CHARMM-style PDB file with segment names, atoms N, HN, CA, C and O in Angstrom:
ATOM      1  N   MET     1     111.700  74.610 103.958  1.00  0.00      PROA
ATOM      2  CA  MET     1     111.305  73.317 103.011  1.00  0.00      PROA
ATOM      3  C   MET     1     113.067  72.938 102.770  1.00  0.00      PROA
ATOM      4  O   MET     1     114.049  73.536 102.329  1.00  0.00      PROA
ATOM      5  N   ARG     2     112.819  71.818 103.246  1.00  0.00      PROA
ATOM      6  HN  ARG     2     112.021  71.332 103.604  1.00  0.00      PROA
ATOM      7  CA  ARG     2     114.482  70.675 103.209  1.00  0.00      PROA
ATOM      8  C   ARG     2     115.091  70.799 101.659  1.00  0.00      PROA
ATOM      9  O   ARG     2     114.370  70.960 100.674  1.00  0.00      PROA
ATOM     10  N   GLU     3     116.642  70.688 101.616  1.00  0.00      PROA
ATOM     11  HN  GLU     3     117.227  70.557 102.417  1.00  0.00      PROA
ATOM     12  CA  GLU     3     117.257  70.905 100.867  1.00  0.00      PROA
ATOM     13  C   GLU     3     116.746  69.797  99.795  1.00  0.00      PROA
ATOM     14  O   GLU     3     116.389  70.099  98.656  1.00  0.00      PROA
ATOM     15  N   ILE     4     116.755  68.780 100.190  1.00  0.00      PROA
ATOM     16  HN  ILE     4     117.044  68.534 101.115  1.00  0.00      PROA
ATOM     17  CA  ILE     4     116.254  67.646  99.074  1.00  0.00      PROA
ATOM     18  C   ILE     4     115.317  68.130  98.588  1.00  0.00      PROA
ATOM     19  O   ILE     4     115.359  68.144  97.358  1.00  0.00      PROA
ATOM     20  N   GLU     5     113.974  68.785  99.286  1.00  0.00      PROA
ATOM     21  HN  GLU     5     113.941  68.774 100.285  1.00  0.00      PROA
ATOM     22  CA  GLU     5     112.727  68.978  98.741  1.00  0.00      PROA
ATOM     23  C   GLU     5     112.961  70.122  97.658  1.00  0.00      PROA
ATOM     24  O   GLU     5     112.711  69.951  96.465  1.00  0.00      PROA
ATOM     25  N   ILE     6     113.320  70.963  98.038  1.00  0.00      PROA
ATOM     26  HN  ILE     6     113.524  71.101  99.007  1.00  0.00      PROA
ATOM     27  CA  ILE     6     113.853  72.254  97.021  1.00  0.00      PROA
ATOM     28  C   ILE     6     114.454  71.638  95.830  1.00  0.00      PROA
ATOM     29  O   ILE     6     113.862  71.862  94.774  1.00  0.00      PROA
ATOM     30  N   HSD     7     115.682  70.788  95.778  1.00  0.00      PROA
ATOM     31  HN  HSD     7     116.162  70.606  96.636  1.00  0.00      PROA
ATOM     32  CA  HSD     7     115.852  70.353  94.602  1.00  0.00      PROA
ATOM     33  C   HSD     7     114.913  69.249  93.826  1.00  0.00      PROA
ATOM     34  O   HSD     7     114.725  69.096  92.619  1.00  0.00      PROA
ATOM     35  N   GLY     8     114.514  68.703  94.694  1.00  0.00      PROA
ATOM     36  HN  GLY     8     114.666  68.828  95.674  1.00  0.00      PROA
ATOM     37  CA  GLY     8     113.278  67.771  93.463  1.00  0.00      PROA
ATOM     38  C   GLY     8     112.046  68.792  93.028  1.00  0.00      PROA
ATOM     39  O   GLY     8     111.266  68.520  92.115  1.00  0.00      PROA
ATOM     40  N   PHE     9     111.992  69.852  93.714  1.00  0.00      PROA
ATOM     41  HN  PHE     9     112.625  70.073  94.456  1.00  0.00      PROA
ATOM     42  CA  PHE     9     110.812  70.260  92.985  1.00  0.00      PROA
ATOM     43  C   PHE     9     111.257  71.387  92.321  1.00  0.00      PROA
ATOM     44  O   PHE     9     110.343  72.100  91.906  1.00  0.00      PROA
ATOM     45  N   ALA    10     112.665  71.864  92.035  1.00  0.00      PROA
ATOM     46  HN  ALA    10     113.407  71.284  92.372  1.00  0.00      PROA
ATOM     47  CA  ALA    10     113.173  72.616  91.277  1.00  0.00      PROA
ATOM     48  C   ALA    10     113.479  71.528  89.793  1.00  0.00      PROA
ATOM     49  O   ALA    10     113.065  72.019  88.743  1.00  0.00      PROA
ATOM     50  N   ARG    11     114.057  70.343  89.697  1.00  0.00      PROA
ATOM     51  HN  ARG    11     114.394  69.945  90.550  1.00  0.00      PROA
ATOM     52  CA  ARG    11     113.891  69.352  88.957  1.00  0.00      PROA
ATOM     53  C   ARG    11     112.862  69.074  87.954  1.00  0.00      PROA
ATOM     54  O   ARG    11     113.102  68.879  86.763  1.00  0.00      PROA
ATOM     55  N   ARG    12     111.493  69.066  88.596  1.00  0.00      PROA
ATOM     56  HN  ARG    12     111.298  69.225  89.564  1.00  0.00      PROA
ATOM     57  CA  ARG    12     110.017  69.055  88.181  1.00  0.00      PROA
ATOM     58  C   ARG    12     110.031  70.068  87.617  1.00  0.00      PROA
ATOM     59  O   ARG    12     110.076  69.807  86.415  1.00  0.00      PROA
ATOM     60  N   LEU    13     110.015  71.456  87.831  1.00  0.00      PROA
ATOM     61  HN  LEU    13     109.978  71.668  88.807  1.00  0.00      PROA
ATOM     62  CA  LEU    13     109.770  72.553  87.382  1.00  0.00      PROA
ATOM     63  C   LEU    13     110.542  72.819  86.089  1.00  0.00      PROA
ATOM     64  O   LEU    13     109.950  73.362  85.156  1.00  0.00      PROA
ATOM     65  N   LEU    14     111.760  72.486  85.983  1.00  0.00      PROA
ATOM     66  HN  LEU    14     112.240  72.045  86.741  1.00  0.00      PROA
ATOM     67  CA  LEU    14     112.765  72.147  85.040  1.00  0.00      PROA
ATOM     68  C   LEU    14     112.284  71.437  84.133  1.00  0.00      PROA
ATOM     69  O   LEU    14     111.996  71.865  83.015  1.00  0.00      PROA
ATOM     70  N   GLU    15     112.127  70.136  84.560  1.00  0.00      PROA
ATOM     71  HN  GLU    15     112.361  69.789  85.468  1.00  0.00      PROA
ATOM     72  CA  GLU    15     111.689  69.207  83.328  1.00  0.00      PROA
ATOM     73  C   GLU    15     110.418  69.347  82.553  1.00  0.00      PROA
ATOM     74  O   GLU    15     110.181  69.034  81.386  1.00  0.00      PROA
ATOM     75  N   ALA    16     109.311  70.131  83.876  1.00  0.00      PROA
ATOM     76  HN  ALA    16     109.504  70.385  84.824  1.00  0.00      PROA
ATOM     77  CA  ALA    16     107.966  70.368  83.242  1.00  0.00      PROA
ATOM     78  C   ALA    16     107.757  71.833  81.902  1.00  0.00      PROA
ATOM     79  O   ALA    16     107.050  71.997  80.907  1.00  0.00      PROA
ATOM     80  N   HSD    17     108.846  72.653  82.643  1.00  0.00      PROA
ATOM     81  HN  HSD    17     109.420  72.520  83.451  1.00  0.00      PROA
ATOM     82  CA  HSD    17     108.606  74.285  81.994  1.00  0.00      PROA
ATOM     83  C   HSD    17     109.829  74.463  81.275  1.00  0.00      PROA
ATOM     84  O   HSD    17     109.825  75.420  80.501  1.00  0.00      PROA
ATOM     85  N   GLY    18     111.026  73.683  81.345  1.00  0.00      PROA
ATOM     86  HN  GLY    18     111.029  72.906  81.974  1.00  0.00      PROA
ATOM     87  CA  GLY    18     112.219  74.520  80.925  1.00  0.00      PROA
ATOM     88  C   GLY    18     112.727  75.659  81.198  1.00  0.00      PROA
ATOM     89  O   GLY    18     112.046  76.158  82.094  1.00  0.00      PROA
ATOM     90  N   ALA    19     113.558  76.329  80.902  1.00  0.00      PROA
ATOM     91  HN  ALA    19     114.111  75.923  80.174  1.00  0.00      PROA
ATOM     92  CA  ALA    19     114.060  77.577  80.818  1.00  0.00      PROA
ATOM     93  C   ALA    19     112.924  78.924  81.701  1.00  0.00      PROA
ATOM     94  O   ALA    19     113.222  79.880  82.416  1.00  0.00      PROA
ATOM     95  N   GLN    20     111.667  78.422  81.237  1.00  0.00      PROA
ATOM     96  HN  GLN    20     111.425  77.645  80.655  1.00  0.00      PROA
ATOM     97  CA  GLN    20     110.649  79.427  81.641  1.00  0.00      PROA
ATOM     98  C   GLN    20     110.320  79.268  83.429  1.00  0.00      PROA
ATOM     99  O   GLN    20     110.053  80.172  84.220  1.00  0.00      PROA
ATOM    100  N   ALA    21     110.432  78.034  83.644  1.00  0.00      PROA
ATOM    101  HN  ALA    21     110.649  77.300  83.002  1.00  0.00      PROA
ATOM    102  CA  ALA    21     110.529  77.741  85.252  1.00  0.00      PROA
ATOM    103  C   ALA    21     111.411  78.981  85.914  1.00  0.00      PROA
ATOM    104  O   ALA    21     110.828  79.826  86.593  1.00  0.00      PROA
ATOM    105  N   ILE    22     112.648  79.044  85.717  1.00  0.00      PROA
ATOM    106  HN  ILE    22     113.122  78.358  85.165  1.00  0.00      PROA
ATOM    107  CA  ILE    22     113.362  79.914  86.131  1.00  0.00      PROA
ATOM    108  C   ILE    22     112.849  81.372  85.937  1.00  0.00      PROA
ATOM    109  O   ILE    22     112.981  82.219  86.820  1.00  0.00      PROA
ATOM    110  N   ALA    23     112.385  81.569  84.994  1.00  0.00      PROA
ATOM    111  HN  ALA    23     112.278  80.881  84.276  1.00  0.00      PROA
ATOM    112  CA  ALA    23     112.041  82.977  84.630  1.00  0.00      PROA
ATOM    113  C   ALA    23     110.880  83.257  85.593  1.00  0.00      PROA
ATOM    114  O   ALA    23     110.784  84.411  86.010  1.00  0.00      PROA
ATOM    115  N   GLY    24     109.929  82.284  86.025  1.00  0.00      PROA
ATOM    116  HN  GLY    24     110.007  81.346  85.687  1.00  0.00      PROA
ATOM    117  CA  GLY    24     108.666  82.698  86.400  1.00  0.00      PROA
ATOM    118  C   GLY    24     109.137  82.378  87.970  1.00  0.00      PROA
ATOM    119  O   GLY    24     108.122  82.408  88.668  1.00  0.00      PROA
ATOM    120  N   SER    25     110.380  82.067  88.808  1.00  0.00      PROA
ATOM    121  HN  SER    25     111.204  82.042  88.241  1.00  0.00      PROA
ATOM    122  CA  SER    25     110.481  81.915  90.035  1.00  0.00      PROA
ATOM    123  C   SER    25     110.852  83.305  90.902  1.00  0.00      PROA
ATOM    124  O   SER    25     110.736  83.613  92.088  1.00  0.00      PROA
ATOM    125  N   CYS    26     111.479  84.148  89.419  1.00  0.00      PROA
ATOM    126  HN  CYS    26     111.574  83.898  88.456  1.00  0.00      PROA
ATOM    127  CA  CYS    26     111.932  85.366  90.511  1.00  0.00      PROA
ATOM    128  C   CYS    26     110.920  86.497  90.568  1.00  0.00      PROA
ATOM    129  O   CYS    26     111.171  87.440  91.319  1.00  0.00      PROA
ATOM    130  N   PRO    27     109.658  86.501  89.759  1.00  0.00      PROA
ATOM    131  CA  PRO    27     108.097  87.341  89.957  1.00  0.00      PROA
ATOM    132  C   PRO    27     107.548  86.932  91.039  1.00  0.00      PROA
ATOM    133  O   PRO    27     107.112  87.669  91.924  1.00  0.00      PROA
ATOM    134  N   ASN    28     107.536  85.684  91.036  1.00  0.00      PROA
ATOM    135  HN  ASN    28     107.890  85.085  90.318  1.00  0.00      PROA
ATOM    136  CA  ASN    28     107.223  84.730  92.408  1.00  0.00      PROA
ATOM    137  C   ASN    28     107.700  85.220  93.931  1.00  0.00      PROA
ATOM    138  O   ASN    28     106.988  85.373  94.923  1.00  0.00      PROA
ATOM    139  N   ALA    29     109.084  85.408  93.795  1.00  0.00      PROA
ATOM    140  HN  ALA    29     109.663  85.283  92.989  1.00  0.00      PROA
ATOM    141  CA  ALA    29     109.623  85.835  94.933  1.00  0.00      PROA
ATOM    142  C   ALA    29     109.220  87.187  95.075  1.00  0.00      PROA
ATOM    143  O   ALA    29     108.909  87.626  96.183  1.00  0.00      PROA
ATOM    144  N   ILE    30     109.192  88.020  93.856  1.00  0.00      PROA
ATOM    145  HN  ILE    30     109.444  87.664  92.956  1.00  0.00      PROA
ATOM    146  CA  ILE    30     108.829  89.546  94.278  1.00  0.00      PROA
ATOM    147  C   ILE    30     107.889  89.592  95.094  1.00  0.00      PROA
ATOM    148  O   ILE    30     107.894  90.096  96.217  1.00  0.00      PROA
ATOM    149  N   GLU    31     106.693  88.837  94.313  1.00  0.00      PROA
ATOM    150  HN  GLU    31     106.690  88.427  93.400  1.00  0.00      PROA
ATOM    151  CA  GLU    31     105.073  88.906  94.974  1.00  0.00      PROA
ATOM    152  C   GLU    31     104.974  88.800  96.324  1.00  0.00      PROA
ATOM    153  O   GLU    31     104.394  89.431  97.208  1.00  0.00      PROA
ATOM    154  N   LEU    32     105.889  87.569  96.252  1.00  0.00      PROA
ATOM    155  HN  LEU    32     106.360  87.056  95.534  1.00  0.00      PROA
ATOM    156  CA  LEU    32     105.670  86.948  98.155  1.00  0.00      PROA
ATOM    157  C   LEU    32     106.652  87.942  98.958  1.00  0.00      PROA
ATOM    158  O   LEU    32     106.461  87.812 100.167  1.00  0.00      PROA
ATOM    159  N   GLU    33     107.483  88.740  98.708  1.00  0.00      PROA
ATOM    160  HN  GLU    33     107.638  88.846  97.726  1.00  0.00      PROA
ATOM    161  CA  GLU    33     108.327  89.832  99.339  1.00  0.00      PROA
ATOM    162  C   GLU    33     107.299  91.095  99.623  1.00  0.00      PROA
ATOM    163  O   GLU    33     107.367  91.787 100.639  1.00  0.00      PROA
ATOM    164  N   ALA    34     106.385  91.275  98.617  1.00  0.00      PROA
ATOM    165  HN  ALA    34     106.329  90.713  97.792  1.00  0.00      PROA
ATOM    166  CA  ALA    34     105.748  92.672  98.302  1.00  0.00      PROA
ATOM    167  C   ALA    34     104.395  92.345  99.483  1.00  0.00      PROA
ATOM    168  O   ALA    34     103.858  93.155 100.238  1.00  0.00      PROA
ATOM    169  N   LYS    35     104.108  90.896  99.314  1.00  0.00      PROA
ATOM    170  HN  LYS    35     104.544  90.238  98.701  1.00  0.00      PROA
ATOM    171  CA  LYS    35     102.918  90.456 100.439  1.00  0.00      PROA
ATOM    172  C   LYS    35     103.616  90.642 101.764  1.00  0.00      PROA
ATOM    173  O   LYS    35     102.809  91.070 102.589  1.00  0.00      PROA
ATOM    174  N   GLY    36     105.051  90.443 102.361  1.00  0.00      PROA
ATOM    175  HN  GLY    36     105.707  90.095 101.691  1.00  0.00      PROA
ATOM    176  CA  GLY    36     105.570  90.831 103.790  1.00  0.00      PROA
ATOM    177  C   GLY    36     105.599  88.708 103.810  1.00  0.00      PROA
ATOM    178  O   GLY    36     105.553  88.104 104.882  1.00  0.00      PROA
ATOM    179  N   GLU    37     105.669  88.067 102.623  1.00  0.00      PROA
ATOM    180  HN  GLU    37     105.706  88.558 101.753  1.00  0.00      PROA
ATOM    181  CA  GLU    37     106.039  86.377 102.702  1.00  0.00      PROA
ATOM    182  C   GLU    37     107.600  86.548 102.754  1.00  0.00      PROA
ATOM    183  O   GLU    37     108.163  86.234 101.706  1.00  0.00      PROA
ATOM    184  N   ALA    38     108.250  86.902 103.579  1.00  0.00      PROA
ATOM    185  HN  ALA    38     107.793  87.157 104.431  1.00  0.00      PROA
ATOM    186  CA  ALA    38     109.939  86.813 103.106  1.00  0.00      PROA
ATOM    187  C   ALA    38     110.237  85.072 103.565  1.00  0.00      PROA
ATOM    188  O   ALA    38     111.381  84.849 103.171  1.00  0.00      PROA
ATOM    189  N   GLU    39     109.853  84.205 104.011  1.00  0.00      PROA
ATOM    190  HN  GLU    39     108.924  84.386 104.331  1.00  0.00      PROA
ATOM    191  CA  GLU    39     110.313  83.319 104.109  1.00  0.00      PROA
ATOM    192  C   GLU    39     109.854  82.356 103.150  1.00  0.00      PROA
ATOM    193  O   GLU    39     110.389  81.254 103.032  1.00  0.00      PROA
ATOM    194  N   LEU    40     108.798  82.772 102.405  1.00  0.00      PROA
ATOM    195  HN  LEU    40     108.363  83.667 102.501  1.00  0.00      PROA
ATOM    196  CA  LEU    40     108.522  81.620 101.078  1.00  0.00      PROA
ATOM    197  C   LEU    40     108.993  82.532  99.992  1.00  0.00      PROA
ATOM    198  O   LEU    40     109.238  81.941  98.940  1.00  0.00      PROA
ATOM    199  N   ALA    41     109.191  83.897  99.981  1.00  0.00      PROA
ATOM    200  HN  ALA    41     108.991  84.378 100.835  1.00  0.00      PROA
ATOM    201  CA  ALA    41     110.092  84.719  99.127  1.00  0.00      PROA
ATOM    202  C   ALA    41     111.660  83.872  98.968  1.00  0.00      PROA
ATOM    203  O   ALA    41     112.148  83.748  97.844  1.00  0.00      PROA
ATOM    204  N   ARG    42     112.209  83.446  99.916  1.00  0.00      PROA
ATOM    205  HN  ARG    42     111.813  83.547 100.828  1.00  0.00      PROA
ATOM    206  CA  ARG    42     113.531  83.291 100.091  1.00  0.00      PROA
ATOM    207  C   ARG    42     113.503  81.518  99.628  1.00  0.00      PROA
ATOM    208  O   ARG    42     114.415  80.934  99.043  1.00  0.00      PROA
ATOM    209  N   THR    43     112.364  80.996 100.023  1.00  0.00      PROA
ATOM    210  HN  THR    43     111.624  81.471 100.499  1.00  0.00      PROA
ATOM    211  CA  THR    43     112.421  79.485  99.392  1.00  0.00      PROA
ATOM    212  C   THR    43     112.386  79.853  97.845  1.00  0.00      PROA
ATOM    213  O   THR    43     113.050  79.185  97.053  1.00  0.00      PROA
ATOM    214  N   TRP    44     111.677  80.825  97.463  1.00  0.00      PROA
ATOM    215  HN  TRP    44     111.138  81.368  98.107  1.00  0.00      PROA
ATOM    216  CA  TRP    44     111.485  80.746  95.704  1.00  0.00      PROA
ATOM    217  C   TRP    44     113.099  80.897  95.102  1.00  0.00      PROA
ATOM    218  O   TRP    44     113.549  80.398  94.071  1.00  0.00      PROA
ATOM    219  N   ARG    45     113.735  81.674  96.011  1.00  0.00      PROA
ATOM    220  HN  ARG    45     113.370  82.080  96.849  1.00  0.00      PROA
ATOM    221  CA  ARG    45     115.002  82.158  95.159  1.00  0.00      PROA
ATOM    222  C   ARG    45     115.983  80.869  95.504  1.00  0.00      PROA
ATOM    223  O   ARG    45     116.806  80.497  94.667  1.00  0.00      PROA
ATOM    224  N   HSD    46     115.859  80.259  96.688  1.00  0.00      PROA
ATOM    225  HN  HSD    46     115.191  80.560  97.367  1.00  0.00      PROA
ATOM    226  CA  HSD    46     116.313  78.763  96.680  1.00  0.00      PROA
ATOM    227  C   HSD    46     116.149  77.941  95.368  1.00  0.00      PROA
ATOM    228  O   HSD    46     116.955  77.354  94.646  1.00  0.00      PROA
ATOM    229  N   ILE    47     114.875  78.109  95.336  1.00  0.00      PROA
ATOM    230  HN  ILE    47     114.220  78.585  95.923  1.00  0.00      PROA
ATOM    231  CA  ILE    47     114.330  77.018  94.042  1.00  0.00      PROA
ATOM    232  C   ILE    47     115.158  77.221  92.635  1.00  0.00      PROA
ATOM    233  O   ILE    47     115.585  76.398  91.826  1.00  0.00      PROA
ATOM    234  N   GLU    48     115.214  78.821  92.683  1.00  0.00      PROA
ATOM    235  HN  GLU    48     114.866  79.490  93.340  1.00  0.00      PROA
ATOM    236  CA  GLU    48     115.545  79.688  91.398  1.00  0.00      PROA
ATOM    237  C   GLU    48     117.145  79.339  91.386  1.00  0.00      PROA
ATOM    238  O   GLU    48     117.588  79.017  90.283  1.00  0.00      PROA
ATOM    239  N   ASP    49     117.989  79.362  92.394  1.00  0.00      PROA
ATOM    240  HN  ASP    49     117.630  79.623  93.289  1.00  0.00      PROA
ATOM    241  CA  ASP    49     119.388  79.032  92.343  1.00  0.00      PROA
ATOM    242  C   ASP    49     119.840  77.437  91.980  1.00  0.00      PROA
ATOM    243  O   ASP    49     120.923  77.032  91.558  1.00  0.00      PROA
ATOM    244  N   ALA    50     118.346  76.530  92.371  1.00  0.00      PROA
ATOM    245  HN  ALA    50     117.467  76.859  92.714  1.00  0.00      PROA
ATOM    246  CA  ALA    50     118.884  74.988  92.141  1.00  0.00      PROA
ATOM    247  C   ALA    50     118.582  74.990  91.213  1.00  0.00      PROA
ATOM    248  O   ALA    50     119.323  74.176  90.661  1.00  0.00      PROA
ATOM    249  N   MET    51     117.671  75.519  90.240  1.00  0.00      PROA
ATOM    250  HN  MET    51     117.069  76.181  90.689  1.00  0.00      PROA
ATOM    251  CA  MET    51     117.204  75.289  88.629  1.00  0.00      PROA
ATOM    252  C   MET    51     118.565  76.043  87.713  1.00  0.00      PROA
ATOM    253  O   MET    51     118.928  75.679  86.595  1.00  0.00      PROA
ATOM    254  N   LYS    52     119.094  77.026  88.422  1.00  0.00      PROA
ATOM    255  HN  LYS    52     118.799  77.322  89.331  1.00  0.00      PROA
ATOM    256  CA  LYS    52     120.123  77.458  87.603  1.00  0.00      PROA
ATOM    257  C   LYS    52     121.623  76.515  87.607  1.00  0.00      PROA
ATOM    258  O   LYS    52     122.424  76.392  86.681  1.00  0.00      PROA
ATOM    259  N   LEU    53     121.674  75.901  89.022  1.00  0.00      PROA
ATOM    260  HN  LEU    53     121.023  76.001  89.774  1.00  0.00      PROA
ATOM    261  CA  LEU    53     122.660  75.055  88.983  1.00  0.00      PROA
ATOM    262  C   LEU    53     122.761  73.965  88.240  1.00  0.00      PROA
ATOM    263  O   LEU    53     123.802  73.439  87.844  1.00  0.00      PROA
ATOM    264  N   MET    54     121.183  73.480  87.973  1.00  0.00      PROA
ATOM    265  HN  MET    54     120.338  73.906  88.295  1.00  0.00      PROA
ATOM    266  CA  MET    54     121.179  72.372  87.482  1.00  0.00      PROA
ATOM    267  C   MET    54     121.250  72.601  85.952  1.00  0.00      PROA
ATOM    268  O   MET    54     121.732  71.743  85.214  1.00  0.00      PROA
ATOM    269  N   ARG    55     120.778  73.731  85.507  1.00  0.00      PROA
ATOM    270  HN  ARG    55     120.386  74.429  86.107  1.00  0.00      PROA
ATOM    271  CA  ARG    55     120.986  74.163  84.200  1.00  0.00      PROA
ATOM    272  C   ARG    55     122.485  74.442  83.444  1.00  0.00      PROA
ATOM    273  O   ARG    55     122.818  74.384  82.261  1.00  0.00      PROA
ATOM    274  N   GLY    56     123.163  74.743  84.575  1.00  0.00      PROA
ATOM    275  HN  GLY    56     122.892  74.790  85.537  1.00  0.00      PROA
ATOM    276  CA  GLY    56     124.764  74.653  84.405  1.00  0.00      PROA
ATOM    277  C   GLY    56     125.002  76.444  84.627  1.00  0.00      PROA
ATOM    278  O   GLY    56     126.059  76.870  84.160  1.00  0.00      PROA
ATOM    279  N   ALA    57     124.320  77.196  85.127  1.00  0.00      PROA
ATOM    280  HN  ALA    57     123.462  76.849  85.506  1.00  0.00      PROA
ATOM    281  CA  ALA    57     124.868  78.586  85.449  1.00  0.00      PROA
ATOM    282  C   ALA    57     124.952  78.420  86.949  1.00  0.00      PROA
ATOM    283  O   ALA    57     124.395  77.651  87.733  1.00  0.00      PROA
ATOM    284  N   ALA    58     126.097  79.687  87.131  1.00  0.00      PROA
ATOM    285  HN  ALA    58     126.550  80.311  86.494  1.00  0.00      PROA
ATOM    286  CA  ALA    58     126.672  79.709  88.537  1.00  0.00      PROA
ATOM    287  C   ALA    58     125.394  80.847  89.100  1.00  0.00      PROA
ATOM    288  O   ALA    58     125.214  81.949  88.581  1.00  0.00      PROA
ATOM    289  N   PRO    59     124.493  80.236  90.396  1.00  0.00      PROA
ATOM    290  CA  PRO    59     124.135  81.266  90.993  1.00  0.00      PROA
ATOM    291  C   PRO    59     124.939  82.640  91.602  1.00  0.00      PROA
ATOM    292  O   PRO    59     126.095  82.682  92.025  1.00  0.00      PROA
ATOM    293  N   LYS    60     123.953  83.749  91.509  1.00  0.00      PROA
ATOM    294  HN  LYS    60     123.014  83.715  91.165  1.00  0.00      PROA
ATOM    295  CA  LYS    60     124.356  84.990  91.385  1.00  0.00      PROA
ATOM    296  C   LYS    60     124.595  84.872  93.467  1.00  0.00      PROA
ATOM    297  O   LYS    60     123.956  84.162  94.244  1.00  0.00      PROA
ATOM    298  N   LEU    61     125.631  85.773  93.752  1.00  0.00      PROA
ATOM    299  HN  LEU    61     126.150  86.349  93.121  1.00  0.00      PROA
ATOM    300  CA  LEU    61     126.012  85.529  95.279  1.00  0.00      PROA
ATOM    301  C   LEU    61     125.038  87.277  95.794  1.00  0.00      PROA
ATOM    302  O   LEU    61     124.805  88.362  95.260  1.00  0.00      PROA
ATOM    303  N   LYS    62     124.770  86.616  97.066  1.00  0.00      PROA
ATOM    304  HN  LYS    62     124.960  85.736  97.500  1.00  0.00      PROA
ATOM    305  CA  LYS    62     123.582  87.691  97.293  1.00  0.00      PROA
ATOM    306  C   LYS    62     124.453  87.916  98.843  1.00  0.00      PROA
ATOM    307  O   LYS    62     124.950  86.986  99.477  1.00  0.00      PROA
ATOM    308  N   LEU    63     124.488  89.241  99.215  1.00  0.00      PROA
ATOM    309  HN  LEU    63     124.084  89.997  98.699  1.00  0.00      PROA
ATOM    310  CA  LEU    63     125.163  89.509 100.413  1.00  0.00      PROA
ATOM    311  C   LEU    63     123.900  89.359 101.688  1.00  0.00      PROA
ATOM    312  O   LEU    63     122.692  89.529 101.524  1.00  0.00      PROA
ATOM    313  N   PRO    64     124.498  89.051 102.757  1.00  0.00      PROA
ATOM    314  CA  PRO    64     123.386  89.494 103.735  1.00  0.00      PROA
ATOM    315  C   PRO    64     122.525  90.265 103.860  1.00  0.00      PROA
ATOM    316  O   PRO    64     122.973  91.308 104.336  1.00  0.00      PROA
ATOM    317  N   GLY    65     121.237  90.314 103.633  1.00  0.00      PROA
ATOM    318  HN  GLY    65     120.873  89.467 103.246  1.00  0.00      PROA
ATOM    319  CA  GLY    65     120.464  91.635 104.271  1.00  0.00      PROA
ATOM    320  C   GLY    65     120.130  92.173 103.036  1.00  0.00      PROA
ATOM    321  O   GLY    65     119.142  92.905 103.090  1.00  0.00      PROA
ATOM    322  N   SER    66     120.664  92.039 101.875  1.00  0.00      PROA
ATOM    323  HN  SER    66     121.467  91.444 101.830  1.00  0.00      PROA
ATOM    324  CA  SER    66     120.522  92.540 100.473  1.00  0.00      PROA
ATOM    325  C   SER    66     118.781  92.042 100.055  1.00  0.00      PROA
ATOM    326  O   SER    66     118.090  91.219 100.655  1.00  0.00      PROA
ATOM    327  N   ARG    67     118.479  92.733  99.029  1.00  0.00      PROA
ATOM    328  HN  ARG    67     119.041  93.402  98.542  1.00  0.00      PROA
ATOM    329  CA  ARG    67     117.459  92.041  98.362  1.00  0.00      PROA
ATOM    330  C   ARG    67     117.308  92.303  96.835  1.00  0.00      PROA
ATOM    331  O   ARG    67     117.601  93.436  96.455  1.00  0.00      PROA
ATOM    332  N   VAL    68     116.904  91.430  95.952  1.00  0.00      PROA
ATOM    333  HN  VAL    68     116.666  90.510  96.261  1.00  0.00      PROA
ATOM    334  CA  VAL    68     116.700  91.875  95.057  1.00  0.00      PROA
ATOM    335  C   VAL    68     115.621  91.769  94.355  1.00  0.00      PROA
ATOM    336  O   VAL    68     114.902  90.776  94.242  1.00  0.00      PROA
ATOM    337  N   THR    69     115.446  93.319  93.639  1.00  0.00      PROA
ATOM    338  HN  THR    69     116.030  94.125  93.732  1.00  0.00      PROA
ATOM    339  CA  THR    69     113.878  93.790  93.097  1.00  0.00      PROA
ATOM    340  C   THR    69     113.946  93.202  91.718  1.00  0.00      PROA
ATOM    341  O   THR    69     112.871  92.639  91.511  1.00  0.00      PROA
ATOM    342  N   ARG    70     114.702  93.098  90.746  1.00  0.00      PROA
ATOM    343  HN  ARG    70     115.575  93.555  90.915  1.00  0.00      PROA
ATOM    344  CA  ARG    70     114.883  92.826  89.390  1.00  0.00      PROA
ATOM    345  C   ARG    70     114.993  91.565  89.290  1.00  0.00      PROA
ATOM    346  O   ARG    70     115.365  91.066  90.353  1.00  0.00      PROA
ATOM    347  N   CYS    71     114.848  90.915  88.560  1.00  0.00      PROA
ATOM    348  HN  CYS    71     114.546  91.320  87.697  1.00  0.00      PROA
ATOM    349  CA  CYS    71     114.529  89.331  87.974  1.00  0.00      PROA
ATOM    350  C   CYS    71     116.051  89.528  86.985  1.00  0.00      PROA
ATOM    351  O   CYS    71     116.279  90.558  86.350  1.00  0.00      PROA
ATOM    352  N   ALA    72     116.864  88.489  87.014  1.00  0.00      PROA
ATOM    353  HN  ALA    72     116.679  87.652  87.530  1.00  0.00      PROA
ATOM    354  CA  ALA    72     117.911  88.303  85.944  1.00  0.00      PROA
ATOM    355  C   ALA    72     117.691  87.447  84.767  1.00  0.00      PROA
ATOM    356  OT1 ALA    72     118.575  87.326  83.918  1.00  0.00      PROA
TER     357      ALA     72
END
């Protein structure tokens, strides 16, 4: 997914669901990782970061190769 698509999707999610959209994106990513869908999980984490930026919170720094197993 291109950057502009990610930000557009993130904006629409925030408008429709507010903070719940951010809370729901992390479990989606974890579920996809468990199913072996690493690329889709990465996209959901990117969407989550975009929503946090739009809301005004700085995204968490992630080290290459690290996996987040808990939602913040």
